[in-house]
gemmi code that builds the backbone of each chain (N, CA, C; Angstrom):
import gemmi

chains = {
    "A": [
        ("UNK", (34.501, -16.145, 85.487), (33.541, -15.346, 86.043), (32.286, -15.063, 85.488)),
        ("UNK", (31.130, -15.535, 86.102), (29.922, -15.497, 85.606), (29.146, -13.988, 85.827)),
        ("UNK", (28.213, -13.833, 85.358), (27.682, -12.519, 85.572), (27.279, -12.190, 86.832)),
        ("UNK", (26.802, -13.325, 87.635), (26.204, -13.222, 88.960), (27.605, -12.947, 89.901)),
        ("UNK", (28.452, -13.877, 89.638), (29.854, -13.640, 90.531), (30.445, -12.068, 90.461)),
        ("UNK", (30.144, -11.722, 89.267), (30.962, -10.604, 89.048), (30.043, -9.400, 89.620)),
        ("UNK", (28.617, -9.566, 89.816), (27.770, -8.641, 90.510), (28.029, -8.732, 92.070)),
        ("UNK", (28.158, -9.982, 92.346), (28.360, -9.981, 93.956), (29.780, -9.606, 94.510)),
        ("UNK", (30.803, -9.714, 93.406), (32.236, -9.243, 93.656), (32.144, -7.390, 93.791)),
        ("UNK", (31.460, -7.126, 92.419), (31.483, -5.573, 92.432), (30.675, -4.782, 93.497)),
        ("UNK", (29.628, -5.495, 94.077), (28.924, -5.111, 95.267), (29.777, -4.931, 96.694)),
        ("UNK", (30.344, -6.221, 97.092), (31.482, -6.411, 97.888), (32.322, -5.421, 97.714)),
        ("UNK", (33.219, -5.021, 96.827), (33.963, -3.992, 96.573), (33.580, -2.633, 96.771)),
        ("UNK", (32.329, -2.590, 96.711), (31.690, -1.167, 97.141), (31.650, -1.178, 98.108)),
        ("UNK", (31.130, -2.329, 98.954), (31.095, -1.994, 100.711), (32.077, -1.852, 101.456)),
        ("UNK", (33.133, -2.433, 100.833), (34.213, -2.540, 101.716), (34.984, -1.246, 101.456)),
        ("UNK", (34.704, -0.316, 100.117), (35.402, 0.964, 99.827), (35.453, 1.540, 100.816)),
        ("UNK", (36.695, 1.875, 101.483), (36.953, 2.930, 102.690), (36.255, 4.402, 102.448)),
        ("UNK", (35.624, 5.118, 103.172), (35.295, 6.594, 103.346), (36.277, 7.214, 102.669)),
        ("UNK", (35.898, 7.960, 101.687), (37.097, 8.684, 101.196), (37.740, 10.131, 102.003)),
        ("UNK", (38.694, 10.482, 102.188), (39.221, 11.693, 102.680), (38.978, 11.725, 104.365)),
        ("UNK", (38.853, 10.826, 105.248), (38.727, 10.969, 106.602), (39.854, 10.429, 106.986)),
        ("UNK", (40.338, 11.392, 108.298), (41.392, 10.883, 109.196), (41.082, 9.791, 109.712)),
        ("UNK", (42.494, 9.518, 110.332), (42.348, 7.828, 111.048), (42.966, 8.270, 112.572)),
        ("UNK", (42.810, 7.125, 113.411), (43.331, 7.305, 114.655), (44.658, 7.639, 114.550)),
        ("UNK", (45.785, 7.080, 113.378), (47.149, 7.344, 113.580), (47.206, 8.823, 113.224)),
        ("UNK", (46.123, 9.593, 112.348), (46.601, 10.994, 112.114), (46.122, 11.793, 113.189)),
        ("UNK", (45.340, 11.148, 114.003), (45.172, 12.142, 115.533), (46.426, 11.883, 116.250)),
        ("UNK", (47.044, 10.427, 116.569), (48.168, 10.456, 117.005), (49.281, 11.295, 116.538)),
        ("UNK", (49.587, 11.597, 115.493), (50.327, 12.180, 114.822), (50.328, 13.698, 115.148)),
        ("UNK", (48.959, 14.250, 115.099), (48.821, 15.808, 115.198), (49.169, 15.866, 116.783)),
        ("UNK", (48.725, 15.006, 117.403), (49.112, 15.281, 118.971), (50.637, 15.166, 119.358)),
        ("UNK", (51.598, 14.334, 118.547), (52.785, 14.446, 118.831), (53.162, 15.490, 118.221)),
        ("UNK", (52.813, 16.313, 117.300), (53.223, 17.492, 116.483), (53.140, 18.272, 117.701)),
        ("UNK", (51.971, 18.300, 118.355), (51.580, 19.498, 119.416), (52.265, 19.275, 120.771)),
        ("UNK", (52.725, 18.185, 121.107), (53.500, 17.614, 122.352), (55.082, 18.042, 121.825)),
        ("UNK", (55.377, 17.915, 120.807), (56.767, 17.734, 120.610), (57.350, 16.543, 120.702)),
        ("UNK", (56.535, 15.538, 120.900), (56.825, 14.100, 121.417), (57.066, 13.846, 122.847)),
        ("UNK", (56.860, 14.838, 123.498), (56.862, 14.539, 124.894), (55.611, 13.526, 125.324)),
        ("UNK", (56.205, 12.871, 126.712), (54.882, 11.895, 126.735), (53.658, 12.611, 127.473)),
        ("UNK", (52.471, 11.928, 127.440), (51.341, 12.391, 127.627), (50.508, 12.025, 128.943)),
        ("UNK", (50.296, 12.470, 130.101), (49.884, 11.893, 131.108), (48.433, 12.232, 131.164)),
        ("UNK", (47.803, 11.223, 131.735), (46.156, 10.821, 131.895), (45.707, 11.917, 133.017)),
        ("UNK", (44.534, 12.799, 133.193), (44.301, 13.633, 134.128), (44.321, 15.064, 134.103)),
        ("UNK", (43.834, 15.404, 135.004), (43.785, 17.081, 135.435), (43.123, 18.012, 134.094)),
        ("UNK", (42.940, 17.222, 133.235), (41.944, 17.686, 131.990), (40.403, 17.053, 131.867)),
        ("UNK", (39.763, 18.032, 132.118), (38.043, 17.423, 131.905), (37.478, 17.746, 130.660)),
        ("UNK", (36.974, 16.855, 129.736), (36.183, 17.438, 128.765), (34.849, 16.663, 128.569)),
        ("UNK", (33.949, 18.068, 128.713), (32.553, 17.886, 128.812), (31.946, 17.997, 127.618)),
        ("UNK", (31.498, 16.892, 126.920), (30.910, 16.679, 125.673), (29.770, 15.621, 125.547)),
        ("UNK", (28.613, 16.046, 125.009), (27.545, 14.761, 125.261), (28.132, 13.413, 124.690)),
        ("UNK", (27.734, 12.600, 125.208), (28.227, 11.067, 124.778), (27.505, 10.622, 123.462)),
        ("UNK", (26.254, 11.337, 123.404), (25.466, 10.659, 122.133), (24.816, 12.182, 121.724)),
        ("UNK", (25.193, 12.370, 120.334), (25.406, 13.385, 119.556), (23.911, 13.295, 118.612)),
        ("UNK", (23.147, 14.074, 118.214), (21.965, 13.818, 117.287), (22.545, 14.190, 115.986)),
        ("UNK", (23.080, 15.596, 116.132), (23.364, 16.460, 114.886), (24.789, 16.902, 115.174)),
        ("UNK", (25.706, 16.110, 114.114), (26.964, 16.249, 114.370), (27.833, 17.551, 113.939)),
        ("UNK", (26.742, 18.634, 113.177), (27.207, 19.644, 112.899), (27.326, 20.867, 113.924)),
        ("UNK", (26.654, 20.871, 115.012), (27.175, 21.468, 115.998), (26.781, 20.580, 117.469)),
        ("UNK", (28.307, 20.531, 117.854), (28.415, 19.592, 119.392), (28.911, 20.626, 120.124)),
        ("UNK", (28.280, 21.055, 121.174), (28.623, 21.638, 122.059), (29.910, 21.019, 122.941)),
        ("UNK", (30.873, 21.728, 123.460), (31.802, 21.044, 124.560), (32.518, 22.022, 124.952)),
        ("UNK", (33.289, 21.622, 126.228), (33.836, 22.365, 127.261), (35.087, 21.623, 127.827)),
        ("UNK", (36.031, 22.324, 127.784), (37.430, 21.693, 128.390), (37.814, 22.724, 129.422)),
        ("UNK", (38.049, 21.773, 130.725), (38.316, 22.540, 132.066), (39.642, 21.819, 132.411)),
        ("UNK", (40.664, 22.628, 132.690), (41.843, 22.063, 133.154), (42.037, 22.728, 134.631)),
        ("UNK", (42.338, 21.850, 135.406), (42.782, 21.810, 136.806), (44.170, 22.444, 136.953)),
        ("UNK", (44.349, 24.059, 137.091), (45.555, 24.711, 137.511), (45.375, 26.169, 138.322)),
        ("UNK", (46.106, 26.324, 139.100), (45.944, 27.391, 139.869), (45.966, 28.782, 139.061)),
        ("UNK", (46.331, 28.473, 137.502), (46.810, 29.800, 136.759), (47.427, 30.987, 137.515)),
        ("UNK", (48.687, 30.615, 137.954), (49.270, 31.863, 138.588), (50.810, 32.053, 137.473)),
        ("UNK", (51.321, 33.087, 137.617), (52.694, 32.978, 136.700), (53.506, 32.250, 136.838)),
        ("UNK", (53.632, 31.262, 137.834), (54.739, 30.385, 138.125), (54.261, 29.067, 137.418)),
        ("UNK", (52.728, 28.871, 137.561), (52.143, 27.488, 137.217), (50.860, 27.795, 136.758)),
        ("UNK", (50.879, 27.617, 135.295), (49.479, 27.927, 134.689), (49.383, 26.759, 133.167)),
        ("UNK", (48.364, 26.991, 132.642), (48.449, 26.398, 131.367), (48.734, 27.195, 130.441)),
        ("UNK", (49.261, 26.687, 129.445), (49.837, 27.457, 128.352), (49.505, 27.097, 127.385)),
        ("UNK", (48.349, 26.029, 126.944), (47.827, 25.735, 125.828), (46.657, 24.715, 125.811)),
        ("UNK", (45.632, 24.557, 125.167), (44.583, 23.654, 125.164), (44.518, 23.214, 123.753)),
        ("UNK", (44.166, 22.062, 123.528), (44.027, 21.743, 122.024), (43.425, 20.398, 122.081)),
        ("UNK", (42.497, 20.366, 121.039), (41.524, 19.518, 121.060), (41.892, 18.666, 119.501)),
        ("UNK", (41.507, 17.230, 119.639), (41.767, 16.268, 118.275), (40.979, 15.407, 118.259)),
        ("UNK", (40.446, 15.045, 117.074), (39.271, 14.153, 116.736), (40.182, 13.197, 115.976)),
        ("UNK", (39.412, 12.067, 115.720), (39.825, 10.697, 115.014), (39.519, 10.761, 113.640)),
        ("UNK", (38.351, 10.994, 113.367), (37.670, 10.434, 112.105), (37.203, 11.580, 111.422)),
        ("UNK", (37.444, 12.970, 111.900), (36.785, 13.918, 110.717), (37.702, 14.031, 109.646)),
        ("UNK", (37.927, 14.936, 108.689), (38.844, 14.720, 107.769), (40.127, 15.464, 107.941)),
        ("UNK", (40.215, 16.304, 108.973), (41.358, 16.745, 109.504), (41.432, 16.494, 111.061)),
        ("UNK", (42.748, 16.096, 111.657), (42.673, 15.760, 113.157), (42.500, 16.876, 114.130)),
        ("UNK", (42.818, 17.862, 113.564), (42.994, 19.174, 114.637), (41.570, 19.710, 114.263)),
        ("UNK", (41.166, 20.348, 115.623), (39.962, 20.944, 116.010), (40.261, 22.530, 116.350)),
        ("UNK", (40.760, 22.604, 117.517), (41.109, 24.031, 118.022), (42.419, 23.785, 118.741)),
        ("UNK", (43.149, 25.030, 118.760), (44.384, 25.226, 119.575), (44.119, 26.640, 120.158)),
        ("UNK", (44.335, 26.679, 121.542), (44.021, 28.008, 122.192), (45.196, 28.186, 123.012)),
        ("UNK", (45.828, 29.325, 123.268), (46.633, 29.764, 123.795), (46.219, 30.646, 125.305)),
        ("UNK", (46.924, 30.221, 126.444), (46.650, 30.668, 127.751), (47.651, 31.321, 128.268)),
        ("UNK", (47.600, 32.138, 129.263), (48.370, 32.643, 130.335), (47.791, 32.812, 131.658)),
        ("UNK", (48.394, 33.455, 132.548), (48.178, 33.570, 133.733), (46.827, 34.411, 133.899)),
        ("UNK", (46.878, 35.425, 132.738), (45.666, 36.230, 133.184), (44.362, 35.949, 132.325)),
        ("UNK", (44.313, 34.389, 131.966), (43.118, 33.723, 131.762), (42.102, 33.704, 132.912)),
        ("UNK", (42.934, 33.448, 134.075), (41.950, 33.207, 135.291), (41.738, 31.942, 135.613)),
        ("UNK", (41.025, 31.103, 134.616), (40.485, 30.050, 134.723), (40.905, 29.339, 133.445)),
        ("UNK", (41.638, 27.803, 133.312), (41.714, 27.249, 132.378), (40.814, 26.507, 131.584)),
        ("UNK", (39.907, 27.349, 131.008), (38.341, 27.192, 130.349), (38.132, 27.422, 129.167)),
        ("UNK", (37.672, 26.403, 127.926), (37.413, 26.933, 126.945), (35.990, 26.203, 126.272)),
        ("UNK", (35.512, 26.817, 125.728), (34.210, 26.109, 125.375), (33.911, 26.466, 123.846)),
        ("UNK", (33.362, 25.581, 122.913), (33.281, 25.730, 121.927), (32.168, 24.825, 121.118)),
        ("UNK", (31.820, 25.065, 119.799), (30.790, 23.858, 119.189), (31.760, 23.540, 117.776)),
        ("UNK", (31.738, 22.198, 117.979), (32.491, 21.661, 116.821), (31.709, 20.762, 116.036)),
        ("UNK", (32.179, 20.303, 114.641), (31.576, 19.290, 113.880), (32.098, 17.746, 113.983)),
        ("UNK", (31.198, 16.775, 113.760), (31.683, 15.399, 114.267), (31.096, 14.735, 113.028)),
        ("UNK", (32.084, 14.302, 112.250), (31.956, 13.641, 110.960), (30.997, 12.001, 111.169)),
        ("UNK", (31.675, 11.627, 112.140), (30.970, 10.161, 112.626), (31.365, 9.867, 114.092)),
        ("UNK", (30.607, 8.669, 114.705), (31.127, 8.273, 116.022), (32.565, 8.248, 116.304)),
        ("UNK", (33.486, 8.807, 117.388), (34.983, 8.614, 117.465), (35.168, 9.287, 118.827)),
        ("UNK", (36.305, 9.024, 118.963), (36.998, 9.445, 120.265), (37.589, 10.780, 119.896)),
        ("UNK", (37.462, 11.535, 121.122), (37.806, 13.155, 120.965), (39.008, 13.248, 122.135)),
        ("UNK", (40.164, 13.769, 121.818), (41.165, 14.032, 122.764), (41.360, 15.244, 123.185)),
        ("UNK", (41.429, 15.840, 124.138), (41.914, 17.206, 124.702), (43.093, 17.039, 125.348)),
        ("UNK", (44.106, 17.956, 124.987), (45.485, 18.078, 125.486), (45.656, 19.381, 126.120)),
        ("UNK", (46.202, 19.398, 127.316), (46.762, 20.528, 127.908), (47.949, 20.636, 128.133)),
        ("UNK", (48.612, 22.007, 127.723), (50.424, 22.024, 127.832), (50.429, 22.961, 129.187)),
        ("UNK", (51.364, 22.710, 129.970), (51.522, 23.349, 131.293), (52.538, 24.100, 131.105)),
        ("UNK", (52.754, 25.296, 132.092), (54.084, 26.016, 132.150), (55.178, 25.165, 132.399)),
        ("UNK", (55.203, 24.121, 132.989), (56.460, 23.239, 133.567), (56.717, 22.263, 132.660)),
        ("UNK", (56.226, 22.290, 131.365), (56.502, 21.832, 130.305), (55.875, 20.212, 130.215)),
        ("UNK", (54.878, 19.906, 131.014), (54.332, 18.678, 130.893), (52.931, 18.763, 130.384)),
        ("UNK", (52.705, 17.613, 129.587), (51.483, 17.743, 129.010), (50.282, 16.621, 129.528)),
        ("UNK", (49.178, 17.162, 129.318), (47.983, 16.208, 130.309), (46.758, 15.830, 129.222)),
        ("UNK", (46.068, 14.977, 129.388), (45.155, 14.669, 128.503), (44.046, 13.744, 128.911)),
        ("UNK", (43.180, 13.788, 128.069), (41.783, 12.831, 128.497), (41.035, 12.654, 126.916)),
        ("UNK", (40.572, 11.728, 127.065), (39.905, 11.403, 125.844), (38.270, 10.788, 126.357)),
        ("UNK", (37.376, 11.216, 125.041), (35.894, 10.905, 125.251), (35.373, 10.443, 124.096)),
        ("UNK", (34.553, 9.391, 124.306), (33.886, 8.709, 123.074), (32.461, 9.516, 122.913)),
        ("UNK", (32.362, 9.787, 121.492), (30.999, 10.457, 121.103), (30.383, 9.427, 119.949)),
        ("UNK", (29.061, 9.289, 120.255), (28.359, 8.641, 119.147), (27.720, 9.473, 118.157)),
        ("UNK", (27.310, 9.518, 116.899), (26.890, 10.696, 116.213), (25.830, 9.966, 115.460)),
        ("UNK", (24.591, 10.479, 115.439), (23.575, 9.868, 114.693), (23.465, 10.502, 113.109)),
        ("UNK", (23.893, 11.918, 113.361), (23.753, 12.701, 112.033), (25.095, 13.391, 111.704)),
        ("UNK", (25.780, 12.684, 111.039), (27.081, 13.112, 110.656), (26.991, 14.644, 109.809)),
        ("UNK", (28.194, 15.485, 110.048), (28.598, 16.737, 109.490), (29.715, 16.471, 108.691)),
        ("UNK", (30.353, 17.578, 107.936), (31.354, 17.648, 107.110), (31.430, 17.044, 105.768)),
        ("UNK", (30.746, 15.987, 105.509), (31.034, 15.584, 103.985), (29.622, 15.947, 103.244)),
        ("UNK", (28.704, 15.658, 103.642), (27.343, 15.808, 102.833), (26.965, 17.208, 103.002)),
        ("UNK", (26.355, 17.494, 101.577), (26.001, 18.977, 101.075), (24.867, 19.379, 101.855)),
    ],
    "B": [
        ("UNK", (30.161, 43.244, 106.902), (30.416, 43.039, 108.233), (29.423, 41.878, 108.938)),
        ("UNK", (30.444, 40.962, 109.439), (29.588, 39.892, 109.906), (28.731, 40.339, 111.347)),
        ("UNK", (27.575, 39.416, 111.766), (27.148, 40.093, 113.030), (27.972, 39.300, 114.000)),
        ("UNK", (28.104, 39.880, 115.183), (28.796, 39.426, 116.260), (27.901, 39.498, 117.579)),
        ("UNK", (27.952, 38.553, 118.386), (27.443, 38.657, 119.806), (28.449, 38.340, 120.403)),
        ("UNK", (28.657, 39.477, 121.646), (29.373, 39.293, 122.844), (28.661, 39.398, 123.879)),
        ("UNK", (29.083, 38.511, 124.813), (28.562, 38.391, 125.960), (29.644, 38.482, 127.239)),
        ("UNK", (29.735, 39.944, 127.843), (30.713, 39.756, 128.893), (30.042, 40.890, 129.816)),
        ("UNK", (30.252, 40.989, 131.127), (30.156, 41.896, 132.021), (30.357, 43.532, 131.636)),
        ("UNK", (29.933, 44.484, 131.902), (30.291, 45.759, 131.831), (31.108, 46.202, 133.152)),
        ("UNK", (30.911, 45.694, 134.117), (31.777, 46.014, 135.129), (32.130, 44.833, 136.007)),
        ("UNK", (33.241, 44.915, 136.689), (33.345, 43.712, 137.619), (34.281, 44.208, 138.350)),
        ("UNK", (34.528, 43.632, 139.754), (35.224, 43.954, 140.731), (36.902, 43.249, 140.196)),
        ("UNK", (37.803, 44.167, 140.935), (39.255, 43.842, 140.514), (39.580, 42.731, 141.188)),
        ("UNK", (40.178, 41.881, 139.946), (40.572, 40.341, 140.404), (39.769, 39.635, 140.270)),
        ("UNK", (38.611, 39.724, 139.775), (37.586, 38.862, 139.568), (37.749, 37.946, 137.995)),
        ("UNK", (37.501, 36.973, 138.151), (37.461, 36.331, 136.809), (36.212, 36.533, 136.006)),
        ("UNK", (36.320, 37.136, 134.551), (35.020, 37.256, 134.256), (35.008, 36.409, 132.909)),
        ("UNK", (33.760, 35.604, 132.761), (33.542, 34.783, 131.574), (33.259, 35.642, 130.224)),
        ("UNK", (33.899, 35.442, 128.904), (33.398, 36.056, 127.885), (32.908, 34.961, 126.994)),
        ("UNK", (31.749, 35.262, 126.319), (31.461, 34.354, 125.335), (31.325, 35.282, 123.759)),
        ("UNK", (31.751, 34.637, 122.880), (31.753, 35.176, 121.636), (30.999, 34.446, 120.465)),
        ("UNK", (30.385, 34.866, 119.494), (29.942, 33.976, 118.409), (30.050, 35.102, 117.386)),
        ("UNK", (30.278, 34.495, 116.446), (30.389, 35.426, 115.073), (29.493, 34.801, 113.839)),
        ("UNK", (28.892, 35.356, 112.805), (28.229, 34.984, 111.904), (29.115, 34.450, 110.762)),
        ("UNK", (29.311, 33.358, 110.686), (30.186, 32.843, 109.429), (29.928, 31.533, 109.046)),
        ("UNK", (29.871, 31.205, 107.583), (29.464, 29.871, 107.368), (30.469, 29.051, 107.639)),
        ("UNK", (31.794, 29.169, 107.764), (32.954, 28.100, 108.271), (32.871, 27.005, 107.083)),
        ("UNK", (32.713, 27.580, 105.722), (32.768, 26.376, 104.585), (33.969, 25.277, 104.997)),
        ("UNK", (33.742, 24.289, 105.110), (34.913, 23.374, 105.375), (35.976, 22.933, 104.696)),
        ("UNK", (35.596, 23.163, 103.263), (36.602, 22.829, 102.244), (36.538, 21.313, 102.065)),
        ("UNK", (35.607, 20.595, 102.459), (35.427, 19.114, 102.419), (34.108, 18.947, 101.472)),
        ("UNK", (33.328, 19.591, 101.447), (31.806, 19.385, 101.203), (31.604, 19.795, 99.560)),
        ("UNK", (30.801, 18.439, 98.831), (30.725, 18.987, 97.558), (29.329, 20.059, 97.287)),
        ("UNK", (29.604, 20.655, 96.379), (28.536, 21.792, 96.189), (27.407, 21.011, 95.381)),
        ("UNK", (26.758, 22.018, 94.646), (25.297, 21.549, 93.908), (25.983, 20.934, 92.595)),
        ("UNK", (27.149, 21.246, 91.917), (27.577, 20.655, 90.780), (28.339, 19.632, 90.905)),
        ("UNK", (28.831, 19.058, 92.239), (29.428, 17.898, 92.498), (31.035, 18.278, 92.945)),
        ("UNK", (31.326, 19.520, 92.655), (32.707, 19.849, 92.792), (32.786, 20.405, 94.207)),
        ("UNK", (34.214, 20.030, 94.900), (34.438, 20.606, 96.283), (34.460, 22.094, 96.317)),
        ("UNK", (33.575, 22.610, 97.298), (33.669, 24.037, 97.870), (34.768, 24.441, 98.153)),
        ("UNK", (35.179, 25.713, 97.929), (36.625, 26.102, 98.415), (36.295, 26.261, 100.006)),
        ("UNK", (37.651, 25.912, 100.786), (37.496, 26.346, 102.305), (37.249, 28.112, 102.443)),
        ("UNK", (36.465, 28.366, 103.133), (36.242, 29.676, 103.779), (35.971, 29.573, 105.278)),
        ("UNK", (37.150, 29.843, 106.212), (36.798, 29.536, 107.650), (37.566, 30.767, 108.233)),
        ("UNK", (37.163, 30.799, 109.326), (37.969, 31.697, 110.506), (39.335, 30.844, 110.940)),
        ("UNK", (40.339, 31.015, 110.942), (41.322, 30.685, 111.361), (41.933, 31.147, 112.455)),
        ("UNK", (41.505, 32.243, 112.935), (42.463, 32.897, 114.070), (41.411, 33.770, 114.959)),
        ("UNK", (41.168, 33.342, 116.038), (40.540, 34.399, 117.137), (41.513, 35.164, 118.271)),
        ("UNK", (41.532, 36.187, 118.348), (42.628, 37.017, 119.328), (41.714, 37.775, 120.359)),
        ("UNK", (41.844, 37.939, 121.388), (41.116, 38.823, 122.830), (42.146, 39.383, 123.048)),
        ("UNK", (42.538, 40.894, 123.231), (43.567, 41.611, 123.752), (42.819, 42.676, 125.086)),
        ("UNK", (43.440, 42.554, 125.875), (42.925, 43.199, 127.017), (44.006, 44.599, 127.180)),
        ("UNK", (43.531, 45.712, 126.709), (44.413, 46.958, 126.523), (45.497, 46.867, 126.011)),
        ("UNK", (45.452, 46.239, 124.954), (46.514, 45.494, 123.913), (47.664, 44.487, 124.091)),
        ("UNK", (47.001, 43.838, 125.272), (47.583, 42.917, 125.674), (47.030, 41.569, 125.378)),
        ("UNK", (47.535, 40.695, 124.831), (46.845, 39.167, 124.460), (46.521, 38.324, 125.392)),
        ("UNK", (45.390, 38.201, 125.802), (45.261, 37.392, 126.816), (44.452, 36.229, 126.508)),
        ("UNK", (43.672, 36.197, 125.340), (43.423, 34.771, 124.831), (43.534, 34.751, 123.249)),
        ("UNK", (44.059, 33.552, 123.076), (44.015, 33.347, 121.336), (43.869, 31.761, 120.948)),
        ("UNK", (42.957, 31.869, 119.614), (42.737, 30.448, 119.328), (42.776, 30.312, 117.909)),
        ("UNK", (43.672, 29.264, 117.671), (43.208, 28.776, 116.260), (42.288, 27.853, 115.856)),
        ("UNK", (41.427, 28.057, 114.968), (40.261, 27.201, 114.757), (40.763, 26.670, 113.267)),
        ("UNK", (39.970, 25.559, 113.221), (40.066, 24.726, 112.058), (38.681, 24.315, 111.427)),
        ("UNK", (38.845, 23.458, 110.258), (37.319, 23.340, 109.665), (36.068, 22.416, 110.455)),
        ("UNK", (36.838, 21.807, 111.272), (36.076, 21.073, 112.628), (35.357, 21.895, 113.262)),
        ("UNK", (35.401, 23.526, 113.255), (34.669, 24.028, 114.162), (33.435, 24.296, 113.284)),
        ("UNK", (32.223, 24.380, 114.198), (31.087, 24.481, 113.705), (30.868, 25.770, 113.035)),
        ("UNK", (29.721, 25.951, 111.987), (29.181, 27.331, 111.688), (29.056, 28.257, 112.748)),
        ("UNK", (29.152, 29.445, 112.229), (28.915, 30.769, 113.395), (29.853, 30.380, 114.579)),
        ("UNK", (31.181, 30.148, 114.443), (31.796, 29.876, 115.531), (31.559, 30.522, 117.256)),
        ("UNK", (31.396, 29.720, 118.082), (31.016, 30.044, 119.243), (32.742, 29.694, 119.935)),
        ("UNK", (33.101, 30.838, 120.716), (33.958, 30.724, 121.799), (33.757, 31.377, 123.049)),
        ("UNK", (34.032, 30.236, 124.335), (33.611, 31.303, 125.383), (35.230, 30.491, 126.131)),
        ("UNK", (35.530, 31.859, 126.784), (36.729, 31.668, 127.842), (36.732, 32.587, 128.956)),
        ("UNK", (37.748, 32.877, 129.610), (37.675, 33.636, 130.859), (39.040, 34.526, 130.833)),
        ("UNK", (38.825, 35.614, 131.679), (40.004, 36.333, 131.774), (39.908, 37.279, 133.318)),
        ("UNK", (40.992, 37.543, 133.589), (41.225, 38.437, 135.107), (40.576, 39.739, 134.750)),
        ("UNK", (39.876, 40.504, 135.330), (39.559, 41.873, 135.423), (40.647, 42.482, 136.113)),
        ("UNK", (41.706, 43.246, 135.486), (42.864, 43.917, 135.941), (42.546, 45.127, 136.295)),
        ("UNK", (42.212, 45.788, 135.347), (42.007, 47.493, 135.282), (40.930, 47.777, 134.371)),
        ("UNK", (40.303, 49.058, 134.671), (39.420, 49.370, 133.838), (40.111, 49.563, 132.334)),
        ("UNK", (39.393, 49.304, 131.022), (40.123, 49.257, 129.841), (39.541, 48.865, 128.852)),
        ("UNK", (39.769, 48.330, 127.614), (39.121, 48.137, 126.512), (39.528, 46.765, 126.313)),
        ("UNK", (38.505, 46.039, 125.805), (38.646, 44.471, 125.374), (38.640, 44.519, 123.701)),
        ("UNK", (39.170, 44.047, 122.944), (39.289, 43.837, 121.627), (39.383, 42.377, 121.127)),
        ("UNK", (37.962, 42.223, 120.257), (38.348, 40.926, 119.720), (38.227, 40.804, 118.111)),
        ("UNK", (39.233, 40.150, 117.815), (39.565, 39.709, 116.246), (39.249, 38.666, 115.702)),
        ("UNK", (38.492, 38.449, 114.701), (38.355, 37.274, 113.988), (39.191, 37.596, 112.495)),
        ("UNK", (40.098, 36.341, 112.271), (40.767, 36.623, 111.126), (40.573, 35.037, 110.447)),
        ("UNK", (40.662, 35.114, 109.080), (40.244, 34.215, 108.350), (40.688, 34.000, 106.769)),
        ("UNK", (40.161, 33.072, 106.335), (40.405, 33.025, 104.695), (39.675, 34.091, 103.792)),
        ("UNK", (40.058, 34.180, 102.604), (39.971, 35.434, 101.886), (39.719, 36.899, 102.659)),
        ("UNK", (40.972, 36.910, 103.208), (41.194, 38.271, 103.849), (40.251, 38.614, 104.962)),
        ("UNK", (39.369, 37.521, 105.329), (38.404, 38.016, 106.221), (39.175, 38.663, 107.718)),
        ("UNK", (38.481, 39.645, 108.035), (39.277, 40.445, 109.529), (38.060, 41.452, 110.034)),
        ("UNK", (37.855, 40.933, 111.323), (36.742, 41.745, 111.974), (37.192, 41.776, 113.373)),
        ("UNK", (37.166, 43.382, 113.524), (37.402, 43.750, 115.213), (36.101, 44.245, 115.892)),
        ("UNK", (36.019, 43.706, 116.864), (35.153, 44.428, 117.868), (35.659, 44.930, 119.354)),
        ("UNK", (35.051, 45.822, 120.032), (35.832, 46.403, 121.222), (34.668, 46.675, 122.144)),
        ("UNK", (34.663, 46.349, 123.376), (33.891, 46.525, 124.484), (35.022, 47.207, 125.525)),
        ("UNK", (34.314, 48.164, 126.290), (35.045, 48.780, 127.459), (34.532, 47.702, 129.020)),
        ("UNK", (35.425, 47.721, 129.704), (35.124, 47.230, 130.863), (35.714, 48.153, 131.924)),
        ("UNK", (34.750, 48.338, 133.245), (34.828, 48.980, 134.127), (35.247, 48.163, 135.459)),
        ("UNK", (36.345, 48.528, 135.758), (36.764, 47.622, 137.033), (36.874, 48.675, 138.472)),
        ("UNK", (35.984, 48.009, 139.436), (35.845, 48.514, 140.596), (36.771, 48.191, 141.727)),
    ],
}
model = gemmi.Model(1)
for chain_id, residues in chains.items():
    chain = gemmi.Chain(chain_id)
    for i, (resn, *xyz) in enumerate(residues, 1):
        res = gemmi.Residue()
        res.name, res.seqid = resn, gemmi.SeqId(i, " ")
        for name, pos in zip(("N", "CA", "C"), xyz):
            atom = gemmi.Atom()
            atom.name, atom.element = name, gemmi.Element(name[0])
            atom.pos, atom.b_iso = gemmi.Position(*pos), 0.0
            res.add_atom(atom)
        chain.add_residue(res)
    model.add_chain(chain)
structure = gemmi.Structure()
structure.add_model(model)
structure.setup_entities()
């Protein structure tokens, strides 16, 4: 190997190096399985309101709304939010009951890079519903100081 | 004591759903960020937020490093009776702060 080949190889290795410490879509799936206890996830009933294009990943406003009558017999027991590519897949897990009135949760989150965000709702009848939304980030959060 | 912003109505009709918006000043240091000398800064976040209505928990959330600094949480509750709402933030380094607000139900 001559010097030029070595330099090219070193550059290629640097370019292909994975970003350290970020979660993967598999981590997200594992975190969701841990939340649902392996129960099947159904699409629908959950609405995730998050801007599709985010300039600053440090503060991303979002709102989760679940369609539910919120009565003692039929209500949302928990809403959880998961990301794909932040250092950890968990974002927030909120416990609800019939006294919440509406199954609504709004917060501000961080996004390390462009990725899919998944919102999962647990119902009092034991079913789990979800939705996912893609977000494109131009300025990332979490890793740089 | 961290500065807290609480936005909720002072009075509400019985059975009405009221929206509560909360924000607490907190750096939410994620534990993944390198500091000035290159070493990773220790995690310092709020891990749990609880809202109690006359002593009964009506809303609770577990937060993680992925929540932005100065965590903002908004949720709703049913105005059942006049009473006190207490909001508690708990976190790393024994962080604990409680704020209360009274609500008049007509």
